[in-house]
C-alpha positions in Angstrom: -2.7 -6.5 6.2 0.4 -4.4 6.7 2.8 -3.6 3.9 6.5 -3.9 4.1 8.4 -0.6 4.1 11.7 -2.3 3.4 10.8 -3.6 0.0 11.2 -0.4 -2.0 14.3 1.7 -2.1 14.3 4.9 -4.1 17.2 5.4 -6.5 18.6 9.0 -6.8 15.9 10.4 -4.5 16.8 12.6 -1.5 14.9 11.2 1.4 15.5 14.0 3.9 14.3 17.5 4.4 16.4 19.9 2.4 16.7 22.0 -0.7 19.0 22.2 -3.6 19.1 24.3 -6.8 20.6 23.8 -10.2 21.6 27.3 -11.3 22.3 26.4 -14.9 18.7 25.4 -15.8 16.9 27.1 -12.9 15.5 23.8 -11.6 14.8 24.0 -7.9 14.3 20.9 -5.9 13.3 20.2 -2.3 12.4 17.1 -0.3 10.9 16.4 3.0 9.8 13.5 5.2 7.6 12.7 8.1 5.7 10.0 10.0 2.2 8.8 9.1 0.0 5.7 9.3 2.5 3.9 11.6 5.3 4.3 9.0 7.2 7.1 7.2 6.6 9.2 4.1 9.1 10.8 1.7 8.4 13.4 -0.9 10.6 15.0 -3.5 9.5 17.9 -5.6 11.5 19.1 -8.7 9.9 22.3 -9.9 10.5 25.8 -11.1 7.2 27.1 -9.8 6.1 30.0 -7.7 5.7 27.8 -4.7 9.3 26.6 -4.7 10.8 29.9 -5.8 9.2 31.7 -2.9 10.4 29.0 -0.5 6.9 27.7 0.3 8.2 24.2 1.0 7.5 24.5 4.8 3.9 25.5 4.0 3.5 22.6 1.6 4.9 20.2 4.2 2.5 21.4 6.8 -0.4 20.9 4.4 0.8 17.4 3.5 1.0 16.5 7.2 -2.6 17.8 7.7 -3.9 15.8 4.7 -2.2 12.6 5.9 -3.5 13.2 9.5 -7.0 13.5 8.0 -6.6 10.2 6.1 -5.3 8.5 9.3 -8.2 9.9 11.4 -10.6 8.4 8.9 -9.1 5.0 8.2 -6.8 3.8 11.0 -7.7 0.9 13.2 -5.0 2.1 15.6 -6.8 5.4 16.5 -9.8 4.6 18.8 -11.9 7.5 17.6 -11.1 7.3 13.8 -14.1 6.9 11.5 -13.1 3.3 10.9 -12.7 2.5 14.6 -16.0 4.1 15.4 -17.7 1.9 12.8 -15.9 -1.2 14.0 -16.9 -0.6 17.6 -20.6 0.0 16.6 -23.0 -3.0 16.8 -25.5 -1.1 14.6 -26.3 -3.0 11.4 -28.1 0.0 9.8 -26.4 2.6 7.6 -23.5 4.2 9.4 -22.6 7.8 8.2 -19.0 8.2 6.9 -17.0 10.6 4.9 -17.0 10.3 1.1 -13.2 9.6 1.2 -13.9 6.6 3.5 -16.6 5.4 1.1 -14.3 5.8 -1.9 -11.7 3.5 -0.4 -14.2 0.9 0.7 -15.7 0.9 -2.8 -12.3 0.5 -4.4 -11.4 -2.4 -2.1 -14.7 -4.2 -2.8 -14.0 -3.8 -6.5 -10.6 -5.3 -6.2 -11.9 -8.1 -4.1 -14.6 -8.9 -6.6 -12.0 -9.0 -9.4 -9.6 -11.3 -7.6 -11.8 -14.1 -6.2 -12.1 -12.3 -2.8 -8.4 -12.5 -2.2 -8.6 -8.9 -1.0 -11.2 -8.7 1.8 -11.3 -5.6 4.0 -13.6 -7.5 6.5 -10.6 -9.7 7.3 -10.0 -7.7 10.5 -11.2 -10.4 13.0 -8.8 -12.9 11.5 -5.9 -10.3 11.5 -6.5 -9.6 15.2 -6.9 -13.3 16.0 -3.5 -14.1 14.5 -1.9 -11.2 16.4 -1.2 -8.8 13.6 -3.7 -6.1 14.4 -3.9 -3.2 16.8 -4.7 -5.5 19.7 -1.1 -6.6 19.9 1.3 -9.3 18.8 1.0 -13.0 19.8 3.0 -16.2 19.2 -0.1 -18.3 19.9 -1.6 -20.3 17.1 -5.4 -20.2 17.3 -7.3 -23.5 17.1 -9.5 -24.3 14.2 -12.7 -23.5 16.0 -11.4 -19.9 16.7 -10.5 -19.5 13.1 -13.9 -20.8 11.9 -15.7 -18.4 14.3 -13.7 -15.3 13.2 -14.1 -16.3 9.6 -17.8 -16.4 10.0 -17.6 -12.6 10.7 -16.0 -11.9 7.3 -17.1 -11.6 3.7 -17.4 -8.9 1.2 -21.0 -9.9 0.7 -21.6 -8.8 4.3 -20.6 -5.1 3.7 -22.3 -2.4 1.8 -21.4 1.2 0.9 -23.2 4.1 -0.7 -22.5 7.7 -1.6 -25.7 9.7 -1.3 -25.2 10.3 1.5 -21.9 8.5 2.2 -22.5 5.6 4.5 -21.5 2.0 5.2 -23.4 -1.0 6.6 -22.4 -4.3 8.0 -24.6 -7.4 8.1 -23.3 -8.7 11.5 -22.7 -6.5 14.6 -19.2 -7.9 15.3 -17.7 -7.3 11.9 -14.4 -5.5 11.7 -13.1 -3.7 8.7 -9.3 -3.3 8.1 -8.2 -0.9 5.4 -4.4 -1.2 5.9 -4.2 -3.1 2.6 -5.2 0.0 0.6 -5.2 3.1 2.8 -1.5 3.9 2.4 -1.9 3.9 -1.4 -4.9 6.2 -1.0 -2.8 8.5 1.1 -0.2 8.7 -1.6 -2.9 9.7 -4.1 -4.3 12.4 -1.8 -0.9 14.1 -1.5 -0.2 13.8 -5.3 -3.6 15.4 -6.1 -2.7 18.2 -3.7 0.6 18.8 -5.4 -1.0 18.7 -8.9 -3.6 21.3 -7.7 -0.7 23.6 -6.8 0.5 23.3 -10.4 3.5 21.3 -9.4 4.2 18.7 -12.2 7.4 16.9 -11.2 7.4 14.9 -7.9 7.7 11.6 -6.2 5.5 10.7 -3.2 6.1 7.6 -1.1 4.3 6.2 2.0 5.5 3.0 3.6 6.9 1.6 0.4 3.9 2.7 -1.8 5.0 5.2 -4.4 3.6 7.5 -7.1 5.5 9.7 -9.5 4.6 12.6 -11.8 6.8 14.2 -14.5 10.6 13.8 -14.2 13.4 14.0 -11.7 16.1 16.6 -11.3 18.0 15.0 -14.2 15.0 15.5 -16.5 14.5 11.7 -16.6 11.6 9.6 -15.6 11.7 8.6 -11.9 13.8 5.5 -11.2 12.4 3.3 -8.4 14.2 0.2 -7.1 12.6 -3.0 -5.9 14.8 -4.6 -3.3 15.6 -8.2 -2.8 13.4 -9.5 0.0 16.1 -10.7 2.3 17.2 -7.6 4.3 20.4 -7.5 2.4 19.8 -4.1 0.9 20.4 -5.4 -2.6 18.2 -4.0 -5.3 16.7 -6.7 -7.5 15.3 -4.4 -10.3 14.9 -0.8 -11.2 11.9 0.6 -13.0 11.2 3.9 -14.6 7.8 5.3 -13.8 6.1 7.9 -16.1 3.1 9.3 -14.1 2.5 5.9 -12.6 2.3 4.3 -9.2 3.9 1.1 -7.8 3.1 -0.9 -4.7 4.8 -3.9 -3.3 3.5 -6.5 -0.9 5.2 -9.5 0.7 5.5 -11.5 3.9 9.1 -12.1 4.7 9.5 -9.4 7.3 6.3 -9.6 9.5 5.7 -13.0 10.9 6.1 -15.2 14.0 7.6 -18.6 14.6 6.0 -21.4 16.6 7.3 -24.9 17.0 9.5 -24.4 14.0 6.8 -23.2 11.7 6.5 -19.7 10.2 3.2 -17.8 10.3 3.0 -14.9 7.9 1.1 -11.7 8.7 -0.7 -12.0 5.3 -4.0 -13.8 6.0 -5.8 -15.5 3.2 -9.4 -14.3 3.9 -10.8 -17.3 2.0 -9.2 -19.8 4.4 -8.7 -17.8 7.6 -5.0 -18.9 7.8 -1.7 -17.2 6.9 -0.5 -17.7 3.4 1.9 -20.7 2.9 3.0 -20.4 -0.8 6.5 -19.4 -1.9 5.8 -15.9 -3.2 8.3 -13.5 -1.4 7.1 -10.2 -2.9 4.9 -8.9 -5.7 5.1 -5.4 -7.2 2.2 -3.9 -9.1 2.2 -0.8 -11.4 -1.0 1.2 -11.9 -2.1 4.8 -12.5 -3.6 5.1 -9.0 -1.5 4.1 -6.0 -4.6 3.1 -4.1 -5.4 0.5 -6.8 -1.7 -0.7 -7.0 -1.7 -1.1 -3.2 -4.9 -3.1 -3.1 -4.0 -5.3 -6.1 -0.5 -6.0 -4.6 -2.1 -7.4 -1.5 -4.7 -9.4 -3.5 -2.0 -11.0 -5.8 0.2 -11.7 -2.7 -2.6 -13.7 -1.2 -3.2 -15.6 -4.5 0.4 -16.7 -4.8 2.8 -16.8 -7.8 0.8 -18.9 -10.2 -2.7 -17.8 -9.7 -1.5 -14.2 -9.0 0.2 -14.0 -12.4 -2.9 -15.4 -14.1 -5.1 -12.8 -12.6 -2.5 -10.0 -13.3 -2.6 -11.0 -17.0 -6.3 -11.1 -17.1 -6.6 -7.7 -15.4 -3.8 -6.3 -17.5 -1.7 -5.3 -14.5 2.1 -4.9 -14.9 3.5 -7.3 -12.3 6.9 -8.3 -11.0 7.3 -11.2 -8.6 10.2 -12.6 -6.5 9.6 -16.2 -5.7 11.4 -18.7 -3.3 12.6 -21.7 -5.2 15.0 -24.3 -3.9 16.5 -21.9 -1.3 17.0 -19.1 -3.8 15.0 -16.2 -5.2 13.8 -16.3 -8.8 12.1 -13.5 -10.8 8.9 -13.7 -12.6 7.3 -10.9 -14.6 4.6 -10.5 -17.2 5.1 -8.8 -20.6 3.3 -5.7 -19.4 6.0 -5.1 -16.8 8.9 -5.3 -19.1 8.6 -1.9 -20.6 9.1 -0.3 -17.2 12.4 -2.0 -16.5 15.5 0.3 -16.4 18.5 -1.1 -18.3 20.6 -1.5 -15.2 19.5 -4.9 -14.1 20.9 -5.2 -10.6 22.6 -2.9 -8.2 24.5 -3.9 -5.1 
């Protein structure tokens, strides 16, 4: 299930390639952007380090592009010869060798699915494709119940297995199809962040397609401020949070859908029913240490809806903020764990 790039707007962050320097405190900043995973990425580094002082930003950008290309070549359903596509196209039901990175993401996704009543299910690919939201192209045709039942029979976390010694994955049915788009972008953010940390860079913001992770502080020596936008294409910012070495991911369904006979069909498929979600949750934002986990949980809670989703968030101790459709308006719902991240400026136009 794809994520919505438009949901998150970054406050006080330069989202273009460039450099600037504060002479008074010798803090050097640079930022750069690019394309990856069918979306864009933006990175800002605020650091007085040997890498920045020696103008190594182009070298860092080149390495970041290489790392993200590697993630894409492992986990994209849009690349025919990616590891994931090769597994999906194989009818073999024995152990299929994969990279340890691929195995790590699959393991995390299965864990999240198990903790959320299977609301995150990476085997949902046949249903995503059936409804026209996968790499096979868009459609405005509503499948009949028999088609949905058939494709749903090819799904289920109990039908997929993963191991690490050596890394391999196995499916129970030849026609199963794994889709990692609900978690791969968050994983890509983590990969870039770990690379920057290994360089000794401590202050940065990394974002891919709306999934974000921060470390340290921004150029004003404050914790990074990240905005959650109102899900109506207005550009308004609903809330601003301050992240201290944390990640945030947002999932929703208002942007990617099709209309048929006056009915709206969301791109977010409930793997438990085989049909698009129909509840009134417009968006859900989740804060976690790992962006991969925030990404996966945001999708899971989005599927569960506002009531069950918040119950699971509280049980799992996840800071969560929701925007819900009610009587033609948006209302906000958040749990107590989320409140400490809120910035004092409540709403920005």
